[in-house]
PDB file of N, CA, C and O in Angstrom:
ATOM      1  N   UNK A   1     -44.695 -80.461 112.227  1.00  0.00           N
ATOM      2  CA  UNK A   1     -45.360 -80.289 113.376  1.00  0.00           C
ATOM      3  C   UNK A   1     -46.718 -81.182 113.428  1.00  0.00           C
ATOM      4  O   UNK A   1     -47.572 -81.068 112.549  1.00  0.00           O
ATOM      5  N   UNK A   2     -46.857 -82.083 114.525  1.00  0.00           N
ATOM      6  CA  UNK A   2     -47.945 -82.902 114.482  1.00  0.00           C
ATOM      7  C   UNK A   2     -49.066 -82.178 115.074  1.00  0.00           C
ATOM      8  O   UNK A   2     -48.935 -81.181 115.783  1.00  0.00           O
ATOM      9  N   UNK A   3     -50.320 -82.795 114.711  1.00  0.00           N
ATOM     10  CA  UNK A   3     -51.469 -82.075 115.207  1.00  0.00           C
ATOM     11  C   UNK A   3     -51.953 -83.160 116.442  1.00  0.00           C
ATOM     12  O   UNK A   3     -51.832 -84.381 116.341  1.00  0.00           O
ATOM     13  N   UNK A   4     -52.490 -82.497 117.555  1.00  0.00           N
ATOM     14  CA  UNK A   4     -52.914 -83.277 118.734  1.00  0.00           C
ATOM     15  C   UNK A   4     -54.332 -83.949 118.306  1.00  0.00           C
ATOM     16  O   UNK A   4     -54.604 -85.106 118.626  1.00  0.00           O
ATOM     17  N   UNK A   5     -55.146 -83.184 117.610  1.00  0.00           N
ATOM     18  CA  UNK A   5     -56.539 -83.786 117.485  1.00  0.00           C
ATOM     19  C   UNK A   5     -57.359 -84.050 118.689  1.00  0.00           C
ATOM     20  O   UNK A   5     -58.339 -84.792 118.629  1.00  0.00           O
ATOM     21  N   UNK A   6     -56.992 -83.471 119.766  1.00  0.00           N
ATOM     22  CA  UNK A   6     -57.659 -83.643 121.099  1.00  0.00           C
ATOM     23  C   UNK A   6     -58.362 -82.278 121.445  1.00  0.00           C
ATOM     24  O   UNK A   6     -57.782 -81.200 121.318  1.00  0.00           O
ATOM     25  N   UNK A   7     -59.568 -82.398 121.863  1.00  0.00           N
ATOM     26  CA  UNK A   7     -60.222 -81.082 122.402  1.00  0.00           C
ATOM     27  C   UNK A   7     -60.602 -81.301 123.797  1.00  0.00           C
ATOM     28  O   UNK A   7     -61.273 -82.264 124.168  1.00  0.00           O
ATOM     29  N   UNK A   8     -60.086 -80.243 124.671  1.00  0.00           N
ATOM     30  CA  UNK A   8     -60.046 -80.363 125.956  1.00  0.00           C
ATOM     31  C   UNK A   8     -61.003 -79.223 126.620  1.00  0.00           C
ATOM     32  O   UNK A   8     -61.189 -78.142 126.061  1.00  0.00           O
ATOM     33  N   UNK A   9     -61.575 -79.562 127.834  1.00  0.00           N
ATOM     34  CA  UNK A   9     -62.225 -78.379 128.568  1.00  0.00           C
ATOM     35  C   UNK A   9     -61.276 -77.480 129.171  1.00  0.00           C
ATOM     36  O   UNK A   9     -60.073 -77.627 128.953  1.00  0.00           O
ATOM     37  N   UNK A  10     -61.750 -76.489 129.968  1.00  0.00           N
ATOM     38  CA  UNK A  10     -60.824 -75.788 130.620  1.00  0.00           C
ATOM     39  C   UNK A  10     -60.090 -76.452 131.745  1.00  0.00           C
ATOM     40  O   UNK A  10     -59.184 -75.749 132.194  1.00  0.00           O
ATOM     41  N   UNK A  11     -60.224 -77.507 132.264  1.00  0.00           N
ATOM     42  CA  UNK A  11     -59.522 -78.098 133.253  1.00  0.00           C
ATOM     43  C   UNK A  11     -58.548 -79.155 132.582  1.00  0.00           C
ATOM     44  O   UNK A  11     -57.734 -79.742 133.295  1.00  0.00           O
ATOM     45  N   UNK A  12     -58.618 -79.407 131.213  1.00  0.00           N
ATOM     46  CA  UNK A  12     -57.800 -80.115 130.648  1.00  0.00           C
ATOM     47  C   UNK A  12     -58.200 -81.696 130.377  1.00  0.00           C
ATOM     48  O   UNK A  12     -57.436 -82.542 129.913  1.00  0.00           O
ATOM     49  N   UNK A  13     -59.624 -81.907 130.787  1.00  0.00           N
ATOM     50  CA  UNK A  13     -60.210 -83.176 130.355  1.00  0.00           C
ATOM     51  C   UNK A  13     -60.480 -83.277 128.977  1.00  0.00           C
ATOM     52  O   UNK A  13     -61.032 -82.334 128.410  1.00  0.00           O
ATOM     53  N   UNK A  14     -60.147 -84.352 128.331  1.00  0.00           N
ATOM     54  CA  UNK A  14     -60.661 -84.627 126.783  1.00  0.00           C
ATOM     55  C   UNK A  14     -62.029 -84.781 126.702  1.00  0.00           C
ATOM     56  O   UNK A  14     -62.659 -85.409 127.553  1.00  0.00           O
ATOM     57  N   UNK A  15     -62.594 -84.196 125.636  1.00  0.00           N
ATOM     58  CA  UNK A  15     -63.955 -84.193 125.213  1.00  0.00           C
ATOM     59  C   UNK A  15     -64.138 -85.063 124.161  1.00  0.00           C
ATOM     60  O   UNK A  15     -63.314 -85.042 123.247  1.00  0.00           O
ATOM     61  N   UNK A  16     -65.101 -85.849 124.124  1.00  0.00           N
ATOM     62  CA  UNK A  16     -65.653 -86.866 123.068  1.00  0.00           C
ATOM     63  C   UNK A  16     -67.101 -86.881 122.881  1.00  0.00           C
ATOM     64  O   UNK A  16     -67.851 -86.596 123.814  1.00  0.00           O
ATOM     65  N   UNK A  17     -67.524 -87.194 121.742  1.00  0.00           N
ATOM     66  CA  UNK A  17     -69.130 -87.293 121.560  1.00  0.00           C
ATOM     67  C   UNK A  17     -69.685 -88.316 122.489  1.00  0.00           C
ATOM     68  O   UNK A  17     -69.186 -89.416 122.726  1.00  0.00           O
ATOM     69  N   UNK A  18     -70.767 -87.823 122.980  1.00  0.00           N
ATOM     70  CA  UNK A  18     -71.532 -88.746 123.918  1.00  0.00           C
ATOM     71  C   UNK A  18     -71.206 -88.391 125.445  1.00  0.00           C
ATOM     72  O   UNK A  18     -71.930 -88.879 126.313  1.00  0.00           O
ATOM     73  N   UNK A  19     -70.142 -87.558 125.799  1.00  0.00           N
ATOM     74  CA  UNK A  19     -69.842 -87.161 127.079  1.00  0.00           C
ATOM     75  C   UNK A  19     -70.901 -86.133 127.565  1.00  0.00           C
ATOM     76  O   UNK A  19     -71.479 -85.369 126.792  1.00  0.00           O
ATOM     77  N   UNK A  20     -71.116 -86.173 128.937  1.00  0.00           N
ATOM     78  CA  UNK A  20     -72.141 -85.280 129.505  1.00  0.00           C
ATOM     79  C   UNK A  20     -71.231 -84.089 129.968  1.00  0.00           C
ATOM     80  O   UNK A  20     -70.192 -84.269 130.605  1.00  0.00           O
ATOM     81  N   UNK A  21     -71.664 -82.968 129.630  1.00  0.00           N
ATOM     82  CA  UNK A  21     -70.745 -81.714 129.971  1.00  0.00           C
ATOM     83  C   UNK A  21     -71.715 -80.713 130.642  1.00  0.00           C
ATOM     84  O   UNK A  21     -72.921 -80.960 130.674  1.00  0.00           O
ATOM     85  N   UNK A  22     -71.200 -79.592 131.175  1.00  0.00           N
ATOM     86  CA  UNK A  22     -71.795 -78.500 131.752  1.00  0.00           C
ATOM     87  C   UNK A  22     -71.281 -77.291 131.202  1.00  0.00           C
ATOM     88  O   UNK A  22     -70.063 -77.117 131.149  1.00  0.00           O
ATOM     89  N   UNK A  23     -72.271 -76.248 130.693  1.00  0.00           N
ATOM     90  CA  UNK A  23     -71.732 -75.142 130.160  1.00  0.00           C
ATOM     91  C   UNK A  23     -72.729 -73.978 130.394  1.00  0.00           C
ATOM     92  O   UNK A  23     -73.899 -74.211 130.698  1.00  0.00           O
ATOM     93  N   UNK A  24     -72.285 -72.821 130.260  1.00  0.00           N
ATOM     94  CA  UNK A  24     -73.066 -71.628 130.424  1.00  0.00           C
ATOM     95  C   UNK A  24     -73.865 -71.123 129.219  1.00  0.00           C
ATOM     96  O   UNK A  24     -73.241 -71.102 128.158  1.00  0.00           O
ATOM     97  N   UNK A  25     -75.135 -70.715 129.201  1.00  0.00           N
ATOM     98  CA  UNK A  25     -75.916 -70.461 128.135  1.00  0.00           C
ATOM     99  C   UNK A  25     -76.675 -69.114 128.538  1.00  0.00           C
ATOM    100  O   UNK A  25     -77.154 -68.904 129.652  1.00  0.00           O
ATOM    101  N   UNK A  26     -76.708 -68.241 127.460  1.00  0.00           N
ATOM    102  CA  UNK A  26     -77.334 -66.972 127.739  1.00  0.00           C
ATOM    103  C   UNK A  26     -78.831 -67.223 127.434  1.00  0.00           C
ATOM    104  O   UNK A  26     -79.180 -67.948 126.502  1.00  0.00           O
ATOM    105  N   UNK A  27     -79.650 -66.630 128.210  1.00  0.00           N
ATOM    106  CA  UNK A  27     -81.077 -66.635 128.041  1.00  0.00           C
ATOM    107  C   UNK A  27     -81.560 -65.284 128.283  1.00  0.00           C
ATOM    108  O   UNK A  27     -81.647 -64.875 129.441  1.00  0.00           O
ATOM    109  N   UNK A  28     -81.905 -64.503 127.218  1.00  0.00           N
ATOM    110  CA  UNK A  28     -82.175 -63.126 127.293  1.00  0.00           C
ATOM    111  C   UNK A  28     -81.128 -62.290 127.888  1.00  0.00           C
ATOM    112  O   UNK A  28     -80.084 -62.087 127.268  1.00  0.00           O
ATOM    113  N   UNK A  29     -81.339 -61.785 129.065  1.00  0.00           N
ATOM    114  CA  UNK A  29     -80.307 -60.885 129.792  1.00  0.00           C
ATOM    115  C   UNK A  29     -79.712 -61.599 130.906  1.00  0.00           C
ATOM    116  O   UNK A  29     -78.943 -61.026 131.678  1.00  0.00           O
ATOM    117  N   UNK A  30     -80.078 -63.017 131.050  1.00  0.00           N
ATOM    118  CA  UNK A  30     -79.544 -63.747 132.075  1.00  0.00           C
ATOM    119  C   UNK A  30     -78.487 -64.889 131.503  1.00  0.00           C
ATOM    120  O   UNK A  30     -78.353 -65.153 130.308  1.00  0.00           O
ATOM    121  N   UNK A  31     -77.805 -65.479 132.529  1.00  0.00           N
ATOM    122  CA  UNK A  31     -76.941 -66.647 132.178  1.00  0.00           C
ATOM    123  C   UNK A  31     -77.492 -67.830 133.000  1.00  0.00           C
ATOM    124  O   UNK A  31     -77.740 -67.748 134.203  1.00  0.00           O
ATOM    125  N   UNK A  32     -77.658 -68.904 132.272  1.00  0.00           N
ATOM    126  CA  UNK A  32     -77.936 -70.026 133.077  1.00  0.00           C
ATOM    127  C   UNK A  32     -76.986 -71.340 132.891  1.00  0.00           C
ATOM    128  O   UNK A  32     -76.536 -71.518 131.759  1.00  0.00           O
ATOM    129  N   UNK A  33     -76.686 -72.165 133.796  1.00  0.00           N
ATOM    130  CA  UNK A  33     -75.866 -73.375 133.688  1.00  0.00           C
ATOM    131  C   UNK A  33     -76.653 -74.468 133.144  1.00  0.00           C
ATOM    132  O   UNK A  33     -77.667 -74.808 133.754  1.00  0.00           O
ATOM    133  N   UNK A  34     -76.307 -75.072 132.051  1.00  0.00           N
ATOM    134  CA  UNK A  34     -76.929 -76.270 131.490  1.00  0.00           C
ATOM    135  C   UNK A  34     -76.171 -77.427 131.320  1.00  0.00           C
ATOM    136  O   UNK A  34     -74.989 -77.307 130.998  1.00  0.00           O
ATOM    137  N   UNK A  35     -76.704 -78.620 131.499  1.00  0.00           N
ATOM    138  CA  UNK A  35     -76.073 -79.965 131.228  1.00  0.00           C
ATOM    139  C   UNK A  35     -76.471 -80.358 129.785  1.00  0.00           C
ATOM    140  O   UNK A  35     -77.591 -80.158 129.315  1.00  0.00           O
ATOM    141  N   UNK A  36     -75.421 -80.949 129.117  1.00  0.00           N
ATOM    142  CA  UNK A  36     -75.778 -81.399 127.578  1.00  0.00           C
ATOM    143  C   UNK A  36     -74.833 -82.413 127.290  1.00  0.00           C
ATOM    144  O   UNK A  36     -73.786 -82.594 127.912  1.00  0.00           O
ATOM    145  N   UNK A  37     -75.289 -83.140 126.214  1.00  0.00           N
ATOM    146  CA  UNK A  37     -74.597 -84.150 125.692  1.00  0.00           C
ATOM    147  C   UNK A  37     -73.845 -83.761 124.386  1.00  0.00           C
ATOM    148  O   UNK A  37     -74.430 -83.117 123.516  1.00  0.00           O
ATOM    149  N   UNK A  38     -72.481 -84.171 124.241  1.00  0.00           N
ATOM    150  CA  UNK A  38     -71.848 -83.720 123.076  1.00  0.00           C
ATOM    151  C   UNK A  38     -72.243 -84.617 121.891  1.00  0.00           C
ATOM    152  O   UNK A  38     -72.278 -85.845 121.964  1.00  0.00           O
ATOM    153  N   UNK A  39     -72.558 -83.855 120.724  1.00  0.00           N
ATOM    154  CA  UNK A  39     -72.983 -84.615 119.606  1.00  0.00           C
ATOM    155  C   UNK A  39     -71.821 -84.570 118.662  1.00  0.00           C
ATOM    156  O   UNK A  39     -71.612 -85.607 118.033  1.00  0.00           O
ATOM    157  N   UNK A  40     -70.959 -83.456 118.433  1.00  0.00           N
ATOM    158  CA  UNK A  40     -69.936 -83.316 117.627  1.00  0.00           C
ATOM    159  C   UNK A  40     -68.870 -82.563 118.139  1.00  0.00           C
ATOM    160  O   UNK A  40     -69.184 -81.648 118.900  1.00  0.00           O
ATOM    161  N   UNK A  41     -67.598 -82.752 117.880  1.00  0.00           N
ATOM    162  CA  UNK A  41     -66.410 -82.202 118.347  1.00  0.00           C
ATOM    163  C   UNK A  41     -65.514 -81.779 117.003  1.00  0.00           C
ATOM    164  O   UNK A  41     -65.065 -82.592 116.195  1.00  0.00           O
ATOM    165  N   UNK A  42     -65.360 -80.413 116.943  1.00  0.00           N
ATOM    166  CA  UNK A  42     -64.623 -79.992 115.744  1.00  0.00           C
ATOM    167  C   UNK A  42     -63.904 -78.587 116.080  1.00  0.00           C
ATOM    168  O   UNK A  42     -63.956 -78.094 117.207  1.00  0.00           O
ATOM    169  N   UNK A  43     -63.299 -78.052 115.107  1.00  0.00           N
ATOM    170  CA  UNK A  43     -62.551 -76.844 115.188  1.00  0.00           C
ATOM    171  C   UNK A  43     -63.115 -75.917 114.033  1.00  0.00           C
ATOM    172  O   UNK A  43     -63.543 -76.380 112.975  1.00  0.00           O
ATOM    173  N   UNK A  44     -63.077 -74.591 114.325  1.00  0.00           N
ATOM    174  CA  UNK A  44     -63.494 -73.656 113.346  1.00  0.00           C
ATOM    175  C   UNK A  44     -62.486 -72.495 113.314  1.00  0.00           C
ATOM    176  O   UNK A  44     -61.873 -72.207 114.341  1.00  0.00           O
ATOM    177  N   UNK A  45     -62.280 -71.765 112.081  1.00  0.00           N
ATOM    178  CA  UNK A  45     -61.349 -70.674 112.104  1.00  0.00           C
ATOM    179  C   UNK A  45     -62.248 -69.385 112.420  1.00  0.00           C
ATOM    180  O   UNK A  45     -63.164 -69.055 111.666  1.00  0.00           O
ATOM    181  N   UNK A  46     -61.936 -68.701 113.551  1.00  0.00           N
ATOM    182  CA  UNK A  46     -62.577 -67.480 113.809  1.00  0.00           C
ATOM    183  C   UNK A  46     -61.696 -66.411 114.006  1.00  0.00           C
ATOM    184  O   UNK A  46     -60.938 -66.435 114.976  1.00  0.00           O
ATOM    185  N   UNK A  47     -61.693 -65.400 113.154  1.00  0.00           N
ATOM    186  CA  UNK A  47     -60.678 -64.223 113.416  1.00  0.00           C
ATOM    187  C   UNK A  47     -59.244 -64.697 113.106  1.00  0.00           C
ATOM    188  O   UNK A  47     -58.342 -64.154 113.744  1.00  0.00           O
ATOM    189  N   UNK A  48     -58.964 -65.530 112.311  1.00  0.00           N
ATOM    190  CA  UNK A  48     -57.705 -66.086 112.008  1.00  0.00           C
ATOM    191  C   UNK A  48     -57.044 -67.074 113.048  1.00  0.00           C
ATOM    192  O   UNK A  48     -55.861 -67.412 113.000  1.00  0.00           O
ATOM    193  N   UNK A  49     -57.845 -67.444 113.878  1.00  0.00           N
ATOM    194  CA  UNK A  49     -57.371 -68.391 114.959  1.00  0.00           C
ATOM    195  C   UNK A  49     -58.231 -69.806 114.884  1.00  0.00           C
ATOM    196  O   UNK A  49     -59.437 -69.725 114.651  1.00  0.00           O
ATOM    197  N   UNK A  50     -57.753 -70.813 115.038  1.00  0.00           N
ATOM    198  CA  UNK A  50     -58.433 -72.152 115.211  1.00  0.00           C
ATOM    199  C   UNK A  50     -59.028 -72.272 116.613  1.00  0.00           C
ATOM    200  O   UNK A  50     -58.307 -72.355 117.608  1.00  0.00           O
ATOM    201  N   UNK A  51     -60.219 -72.279 116.662  1.00  0.00           N
ATOM    202  CA  UNK A  51     -60.995 -72.353 117.959  1.00  0.00           C
ATOM    203  C   UNK A  51     -61.803 -73.681 118.118  1.00  0.00           C
ATOM    204  O   UNK A  51     -62.726 -73.875 117.327  1.00  0.00           O
ATOM    205  N   UNK A  52     -61.553 -74.519 118.988  1.00  0.00           N
ATOM    206  CA  UNK A  52     -62.377 -75.667 119.310  1.00  0.00           C
ATOM    207  C   UNK A  52     -63.752 -75.469 119.572  1.00  0.00           C
ATOM    208  O   UNK A  52     -64.024 -74.579 120.378  1.00  0.00           O
ATOM    209  N   UNK A  53     -64.754 -76.167 119.018  1.00  0.00           N
ATOM    210  CA  UNK A  53     -66.173 -75.943 119.286  1.00  0.00           C
ATOM    211  C   UNK A  53     -66.830 -77.311 119.427  1.00  0.00           C
ATOM    212  O   UNK A  53     -66.298 -78.300 118.923  1.00  0.00           O
ATOM    213  N   UNK A  54     -67.936 -77.386 120.078  1.00  0.00           N
ATOM    214  CA  UNK A  54     -68.921 -78.514 120.394  1.00  0.00           C
ATOM    215  C   UNK A  54     -70.223 -78.311 119.899  1.00  0.00           C
ATOM    216  O   UNK A  54     -70.807 -77.237 120.045  1.00  0.00           O
ATOM    217  N   UNK A  55     -70.737 -79.340 119.288  1.00  0.00           N
ATOM    218  CA  UNK A  55     -72.199 -79.331 119.062  1.00  0.00           C
ATOM    219  C   UNK A  55     -72.852 -80.042 120.128  1.00  0.00           C
ATOM    220  O   UNK A  55     -72.577 -81.239 120.215  1.00  0.00           O
ATOM    221  N   UNK A  56     -73.671 -79.546 120.967  1.00  0.00           N
ATOM    222  CA  UNK A  56     -74.203 -80.108 122.191  1.00  0.00           C
ATOM    223  C   UNK A  56     -75.765 -79.896 122.199  1.00  0.00           C
ATOM    224  O   UNK A  56     -76.362 -78.901 121.791  1.00  0.00           O
ATOM    225  N   UNK A  57     -76.268 -80.972 122.717  1.00  0.00           N
ATOM    226  CA  UNK A  57     -77.889 -80.969 122.926  1.00  0.00           C
ATOM    227  C   UNK A  57     -78.236 -81.072 124.389  1.00  0.00           C
ATOM    228  O   UNK A  57     -77.960 -82.071 125.053  1.00  0.00           O
ATOM    229  N   UNK A  58     -78.919 -79.893 124.923  1.00  0.00           N
ATOM    230  CA  UNK A  58     -79.279 -79.776 126.194  1.00  0.00           C
ATOM    231  C   UNK A  58     -80.065 -80.989 126.671  1.00  0.00           C
ATOM    232  O   UNK A  58     -80.747 -81.621 125.865  1.00  0.00           O
ATOM    233  N   UNK A  59     -79.990 -81.361 128.045  1.00  0.00           N
ATOM    234  CA  UNK A  59     -80.676 -82.464 128.664  1.00  0.00           C
ATOM    235  C   UNK A  59     -81.873 -82.035 129.296  1.00  0.00           C
ATOM    236  O   UNK A  59     -82.779 -82.856 129.438  1.00  0.00           O
ATOM    237  N   UNK A  60     -82.021 -80.778 129.727  1.00  0.00           N
ATOM    238  CA  UNK A  60     -83.136 -80.273 130.404  1.00  0.00           C
ATOM    239  C   UNK A  60     -82.737 -79.941 131.881  1.00  0.00           C
ATOM    240  O   UNK A  60     -83.436 -79.189 132.561  1.00  0.00           O
ATOM    241  N   UNK A  61     -81.738 -80.448 132.296  1.00  0.00           N
ATOM    242  CA  UNK A  61     -81.264 -80.123 133.595  1.00  0.00           C
ATOM    243  C   UNK A  61     -80.431 -78.846 133.631  1.00  0.00           C
ATOM    244  O   UNK A  61     -79.286 -78.822 133.178  1.00  0.00           O
ATOM    245  N   UNK A  62     -81.003 -77.823 134.158  1.00  0.00           N
ATOM    246  CA  UNK A  62     -80.275 -76.536 134.234  1.00  0.00           C
ATOM    247  C   UNK A  62     -80.642 -75.685 135.359  1.00  0.00           C
ATOM    248  O   UNK A  62     -81.644 -75.931 136.031  1.00  0.00           O
ATOM    249  N   UNK A  63     -79.873 -74.692 135.596  1.00  0.00           N
ATOM    250  CA  UNK A  63     -80.179 -73.622 136.691  1.00  0.00           C
ATOM    251  C   UNK A  63     -81.257 -72.776 136.276  1.00  0.00           C
ATOM    252  O   UNK A  63     -81.530 -72.689 135.079  1.00  0.00           O
ATOM    253  N   UNK A  64     -81.940 -72.102 137.207  1.00  0.00           N
ATOM    254  CA  UNK A  64     -83.082 -71.099 136.769  1.00  0.00           C
ATOM    255  C   UNK A  64     -84.422 -71.866 137.022  1.00  0.00           C
ATOM    256  O   UNK A  64     -84.576 -73.087 137.035  1.00  0.00           O
ATOM    257  N   UNK A  65     -85.339 -70.909 137.218  1.00  0.00           N
ATOM    258  CA  UNK A  65     -86.780 -71.403 137.450  1.00  0.00           C
ATOM    259  C   UNK A  65     -87.631 -71.353 136.274  1.00  0.00           C
ATOM    260  O   UNK A  65     -88.701 -71.962 136.269  1.00  0.00           O
ATOM    261  N   UNK A  66     -87.200 -70.611 135.186  1.00  0.00           N
ATOM    262  CA  UNK A  66     -87.838 -70.635 133.831  1.00  0.00           C
ATOM    263  C   UNK A  66     -87.505 -71.677 132.968  1.00  0.00           C
ATOM    264  O   UNK A  66     -86.323 -71.769 132.635  1.00  0.00           O
ATOM    265  N   UNK A  67     -88.369 -72.532 132.512  1.00  0.00           N
ATOM    266  CA  UNK A  67     -88.174 -73.591 131.694  1.00  0.00           C
ATOM    267  C   UNK A  67     -87.545 -73.152 130.286  1.00  0.00           C
ATOM    268  O   UNK A  67     -87.862 -72.069 129.796  1.00  0.00           O
ATOM    269  N   UNK A  68     -86.708 -73.957 129.690  1.00  0.00           N
ATOM    270  CA  UNK A  68     -86.116 -73.823 128.331  1.00  0.00           C
ATOM    271  C   UNK A  68     -87.270 -74.087 127.493  1.00  0.00           C
ATOM    272  O   UNK A  68     -88.051 -75.004 127.746  1.00  0.00           O
ATOM    273  N   UNK A  69     -87.420 -73.177 126.338  1.00  0.00           N
ATOM    274  CA  UNK A  69     -88.367 -73.398 125.344  1.00  0.00           C
ATOM    275  C   UNK A  69     -87.905 -74.377 124.253  1.00  0.00           C
ATOM    276  O   UNK A  69     -88.799 -74.975 123.653  1.00  0.00           O
ATOM    277  N   UNK A  70     -86.808 -74.586 123.964  1.00  0.00           N
ATOM    278  CA  UNK A  70     -86.276 -75.474 122.930  1.00  0.00           C
ATOM    279  C   UNK A  70     -85.031 -76.246 123.281  1.00  0.00           C
ATOM    280  O   UNK A  70     -84.075 -75.679 123.810  1.00  0.00           O
ATOM    281  N   UNK A  71     -85.030 -77.544 122.992  1.00  0.00           N
ATOM    282  CA  UNK A  71     -83.988 -78.449 123.304  1.00  0.00           C
ATOM    283  C   UNK A  71     -83.118 -78.704 121.942  1.00  0.00           C
ATOM    284  O   UNK A  71     -82.576 -79.787 121.720  1.00  0.00           O
ATOM    285  N   UNK A  72     -83.048 -77.605 121.072  1.00  0.00           N
ATOM    286  CA  UNK A  72     -82.279 -77.775 119.830  1.00  0.00           C
ATOM    287  C   UNK A  72     -80.860 -77.997 120.255  1.00  0.00           C
ATOM    288  O   UNK A  72     -80.484 -77.737 121.398  1.00  0.00           O
ATOM    289  N   UNK A  73     -80.030 -78.508 119.271  1.00  0.00           N
ATOM    290  CA  UNK A  73     -78.512 -78.634 119.416  1.00  0.00           C
ATOM    291  C   UNK A  73     -77.966 -77.204 119.146  1.00  0.00           C
ATOM    292  O   UNK A  73     -78.455 -76.476 118.282  1.00  0.00           O
ATOM    293  N   UNK A  74     -76.948 -76.857 119.921  1.00  0.00           N
ATOM    294  CA  UNK A  74     -76.322 -75.561 119.792  1.00  0.00           C
ATOM    295  C   UNK A  74     -74.823 -75.783 119.594  1.00  0.00           C
ATOM    296  O   UNK A  74     -74.315 -76.844 119.959  1.00  0.00           O
ATOM    297  N   UNK A  75     -74.102 -74.818 119.028  1.00  0.00           N
ATOM    298  CA  UNK A  75     -72.633 -74.698 118.792  1.00  0.00           C
ATOM    299  C   UNK A  75     -72.043 -73.925 120.149  1.00  0.00           C
ATOM    300  O   UNK A  75     -72.506 -72.832 120.475  1.00  0.00           O
ATOM    301  N   UNK A  76     -71.180 -74.457 120.774  1.00  0.00           N
ATOM    302  CA  UNK A  76     -70.585 -73.682 121.935  1.00  0.00           C
ATOM    303  C   UNK A  76     -69.026 -73.792 121.752  1.00  0.00           C
ATOM    304  O   UNK A  76     -68.544 -74.738 121.128  1.00  0.00           O
ATOM    305  N   UNK A  77     -68.297 -72.864 122.275  1.00  0.00           N
ATOM    306  CA  UNK A  77     -66.908 -72.837 122.434  1.00  0.00           C
ATOM    307  C   UNK A  77     -66.517 -73.695 123.652  1.00  0.00           C
ATOM    308  O   UNK A  77     -67.323 -73.820 124.574  1.00  0.00           O
ATOM    309  N   UNK A  78     -65.444 -74.224 123.684  1.00  0.00           N
ATOM    310  CA  UNK A  78     -65.111 -75.230 124.597  1.00  0.00           C
ATOM    311  C   UNK A  78     -64.463 -74.377 125.843  1.00  0.00           C
ATOM    312  O   UNK A  78     -64.267 -75.019 126.874  1.00  0.00           O
ATOM    313  N   UNK A  79     -64.181 -73.254 125.837  1.00  0.00           N
ATOM    314  CA  UNK A  79     -63.707 -72.339 126.900  1.00  0.00           C
ATOM    315  C   UNK A  79     -64.632 -72.249 128.078  1.00  0.00           C
ATOM    316  O   UNK A  79     -64.248 -72.042 129.229  1.00  0.00           O
ATOM    317  N   UNK A  80     -65.973 -72.432 127.681  1.00  0.00           N
ATOM    318  CA  UNK A  80     -67.034 -72.334 128.851  1.00  0.00           C
ATOM    319  C   UNK A  80     -67.658 -73.700 129.241  1.00  0.00           C
ATOM    320  O   UNK A  80     -68.753 -73.803 129.796  1.00  0.00           O
ATOM    321  N   UNK A  81     -66.823 -74.782 128.884  1.00  0.00           N
ATOM    322  CA  UNK A  81     -67.354 -76.122 129.078  1.00  0.00           C
ATOM    323  C   UNK A  81     -66.608 -76.821 130.039  1.00  0.00           C
ATOM    324  O   UNK A  81     -65.395 -76.639 130.149  1.00  0.00           O
ATOM    325  N   UNK A  82     -67.338 -77.735 130.862  1.00  0.00           N
ATOM    326  CA  UNK A  82     -66.622 -78.464 131.895  1.00  0.00           C
ATOM    327  C   UNK A  82     -67.196 -80.016 131.856  1.00  0.00           C
ATOM    328  O   UNK A  82     -68.402 -80.262 131.897  1.00  0.00           O
ATOM    329  N   UNK A  83     -66.349 -80.852 131.786  1.00  0.00           N
ATOM    330  CA  UNK A  83     -66.739 -82.375 131.653  1.00  0.00           C
ATOM    331  C   UNK A  83     -67.405 -82.841 133.095  1.00  0.00           C
ATOM    332  O   UNK A  83     -66.807 -82.674 134.158  1.00  0.00           O
ATOM    333  N   UNK A  84     -68.568 -83.378 133.012  1.00  0.00           N
ATOM    334  CA  UNK A  84     -69.132 -84.003 134.009  1.00  0.00           C
ATOM    335  C   UNK A  84     -69.035 -85.471 134.179  1.00  0.00           C
ATOM    336  O   UNK A  84     -68.748 -85.952 135.275  1.00  0.00           O
ATOM    337  N   UNK A  85     -69.269 -86.219 133.106  1.00  0.00           N
ATOM    338  CA  UNK A  85     -69.194 -87.698 133.049  1.00  0.00           C
ATOM    339  C   UNK A  85     -68.787 -88.085 131.767  1.00  0.00           C
ATOM    340  O   UNK A  85     -69.392 -87.622 130.800  1.00  0.00           O
ATOM    341  N   UNK A  86     -67.719 -88.976 131.585  1.00  0.00           N
ATOM    342  CA  UNK A  86     -67.325 -89.450 130.259  1.00  0.00           C
ATOM    343  C   UNK A  86     -68.441 -90.449 129.574  1.00  0.00           C
ATOM    344  O   UNK A  86     -69.144 -91.113 130.336  1.00  0.00           O
ATOM    345  N   UNK A  87     -68.597 -90.556 128.306  1.00  0.00           N
ATOM    346  CA  UNK A  87     -69.593 -91.489 127.748  1.00  0.00           C
ATOM    347  C   UNK A  87     -69.026 -92.825 127.933  1.00  0.00           C
ATOM    348  O   UNK A  87     -67.812 -93.031 127.919  1.00  0.00           O
ATOM    349  N   UNK A  88     -69.958 -93.777 128.117  1.00  0.00           N
ATOM    350  CA  UNK A  88     -69.630 -95.274 128.415  1.00  0.00           C
ATOM    351  C   UNK A  88     -69.694 -96.052 126.940  1.00  0.00           C
ATOM    352  O   UNK A  88     -70.701 -96.012 126.232  1.00  0.00           O
ATOM    353  N   UNK A  89     -68.641 -96.667 126.629  1.00  0.00           N
ATOM    354  CA  UNK A  89     -68.801 -97.386 125.481  1.00  0.00           C
ATOM    355  C   UNK A  89     -69.202 -99.019 125.811  1.00  0.00           C
ATOM    356  O   UNK A  89     -68.662 -99.717 126.669  1.00  0.00           O
ATOM    357  N   UNK A  90     -70.213 -99.394 124.960  1.00  0.00           N
ATOM    358  CA  UNK A  90     -70.801-100.665 125.189  1.00  0.00           C
ATOM    359  C   UNK A  90     -70.215-101.566 124.056  1.00  0.00           C
ATOM    360  O   UNK A  90     -70.540-102.751 123.980  1.00  0.00           O
TER     361      UNK A  90
END
């Protein structure tokens, strides 16, 4: 059986490093929507299942009126990610 080696968002769009995505992030007891750039695309084994994950760096454009304290890279599951704009290769 062949492996696809493609990670997709919930709408079926392929995700690659450098793409601009939108995801939901928890902040205390609230949830905010955040734009981020994908740094790394990988899969991990969680609870006996292979789960696609992304390492993303927030851009600073997000919902909510309280500013984000840190713009560090975060690991997120792809089930809450939506592609906004693909990366441009130059």
